[in-house]
C-alpha positions as CSV (number, residue, x, y, z in Angstrom):
1,M,-44.0,-51.2,14.6
2,N,-42.2,-48.2,15.9
3,A,-38.7,-47.9,14.6
4,S,-36.9,-45.1,15.5
5,V,-34.6,-43.5,12.8
6,H,-31.5,-41.8,13.9
7,T,-30.0,-39.3,11.4
8,T,-26.5,-37.3,11.9
9,A,-25.4,-34.3,10.5
10,P,-22.1,-33.8,9.4
11,A,-20.1,-31.8,12.3
12,L,-18.9,-28.3,11.3
13,A,-15.6,-26.9,12.2
14,A,-16.0,-24.1,14.7
15,N,-13.0,-22.3,12.7
16,A,-14.3,-22.9,9.2
17,G,-12.4,-19.5,7.5
18,I,-9.4,-19.3,5.5
19,P,-6.6,-17.6,7.5
20,L,-5.6,-14.1,6.1
21,R,-1.8,-15.3,5.3
22,D,-3.3,-17.8,3.1
23,I,-5.2,-15.3,1.3
24,L,-2.9,-12.3,1.1
25,P,-0.3,-13.5,-1.4
26,W,-3.3,-14.3,-4.0
27,G,-4.8,-10.8,-3.1
28,V,-1.7,-9.1,-4.1
29,F,-1.2,-10.9,-7.2
30,G,-4.6,-10.1,-8.1
31,L,-4.5,-6.6,-7.3
32,I,-1.1,-6.5,-9.5
33,M,-2.6,-8.1,-12.6
34,A,-5.6,-5.7,-12.4
35,A,-3.4,-2.9,-12.3
36,L,-1.3,-4.2,-15.4
37,L,-4.5,-4.8,-17.3
38,I,-5.7,-1.5,-16.6
39,Y,-2.8,0.1,-17.5
40,F,-2.5,-1.9,-20.8
41,V,-6.2,-1.3,-21.7
42,G,-6.3,2.3,-20.3
43,A,-2.8,4.1,-21.1
44,E,-0.5,2.0,-22.8
45,Q,-0.2,4.5,-25.9
46,G,1.7,7.6,-26.8
47,A,4.3,9.3,-24.1
48,T,3.3,6.6,-21.4
49,S,4.2,3.6,-23.6
50,L,6.5,1.0,-22.1
51,I,6.5,-1.0,-25.4
52,S,7.6,0.8,-28.4
53,G,5.2,0.6,-31.6
54,H,1.3,0.4,-31.8
55,S,1.1,-3.3,-31.2
56,V,-0.4,-3.5,-27.9
57,H,-2.5,-0.5,-28.7
58,E,-4.1,-2.3,-31.6
59,F,-4.4,-5.7,-29.4
60,V,-6.4,-4.1,-27.0
61,H,-8.1,-1.4,-29.1
62,D,-11.7,-2.9,-29.0
63,G,-11.6,-3.4,-25.2
64,R,-10.5,0.0,-24.9
65,H,-13.6,1.6,-26.7
66,L,-15.7,-1.2,-24.7
67,L,-14.5,0.2,-21.3
68,G,-14.8,3.7,-22.3
69,F,-11.2,4.6,-22.7
70,P,-10.8,7.4,-25.3
71,C,-7.9,6.6,-28.0
72,H,-8.5,8.7,-30.8
């Protein structure tokens, strides 16, 4: 018995990349969120404070030390 076995692999699309116009809004959103995170962790205190009081500083205090930002 010599049975021939035929297997087929799924066809790959020639252009499997994601278009830049689909990625760009998410990239811009990610950069804005990262900039806000760095601002609130690294600079939200004292003269550069956007929010009055110490609530934001106390909320990110341990993260500030973990990332190496001085605050005292």
